[in-house]
C-alpha positions as CSV (number, residue, x, y, z in Angstrom):
1,M,132.6,-140.6,-53.2
2,T,134.3,-138.0,-55.3
3,G,136.2,-134.8,-54.4
4,P,139.2,-132.7,-55.4
5,S,142.0,-134.9,-56.6
6,G,144.9,-135.0,-54.3
7,S,142.7,-134.3,-51.2
8,N,142.7,-136.5,-48.1
9,V,139.3,-137.7,-47.0
10,V,138.6,-139.3,-43.6
11,I,136.0,-142.1,-43.3
12,Q,134.4,-141.9,-39.9
13,A,131.9,-144.2,-38.1
14,S,129.4,-143.7,-35.3
15,T,126.6,-145.5,-33.5
16,D,125.5,-142.2,-32.2
17,P,125.6,-139.3,-34.8
18,Q,127.0,-137.1,-32.1
19,T,130.4,-139.0,-31.6
20,W,132.5,-139.9,-34.6
21,I,135.6,-142.3,-34.8
22,P,138.0,-142.1,-37.7
23,L,138.4,-145.5,-39.5
24,Q,140.8,-144.7,-42.3
25,T,142.2,-141.7,-44.2
26,N,142.5,-141.9,-48.1
27,L,144.0,-139.8,-50.7
28,L,141.5,-139.0,-53.4
29,G,142.6,-139.6,-57.0
30,S,140.9,-138.8,-60.4
31,G,138.3,-141.6,-59.9
32,P,135.7,-142.4,-57.3
33,L,136.7,-143.7,-53.9
34,H,134.8,-146.8,-52.8
35,F,134.3,-147.8,-49.1
36,S,132.7,-150.8,-47.7
37,G,132.0,-151.0,-43.9
38,S,132.1,-154.1,-41.8
39,N,128.9,-156.3,-41.7
40,S,129.6,-157.4,-38.1
41,P,126.5,-158.1,-35.9
42,A,128.1,-155.7,-33.4
43,N,127.7,-152.9,-36.0
44,R,124.0,-153.4,-36.8
45,Q,123.2,-149.7,-36.6
46,R,126.3,-147.7,-37.6
47,F,126.6,-144.5,-39.5
48,N,129.4,-143.6,-41.8
49,R,130.5,-140.4,-43.2
50,A,133.4,-138.8,-45.3
51,V,135.1,-135.7,-44.1
52,L,137.6,-133.5,-46.0
53,P,139.8,-132.2,-43.2
């Protein structure tokens, strides 16, 4: 993902698109931010999103 350099972005996860749980907060730099979620069998159907607070 990309966005304004110096901005914080929160990676969130959910098994139900109504309820989101923050996973990590990252500071965006000049290049893209790469995120890879867990491949755990418990997370077979999980949604991820990035939010600029």
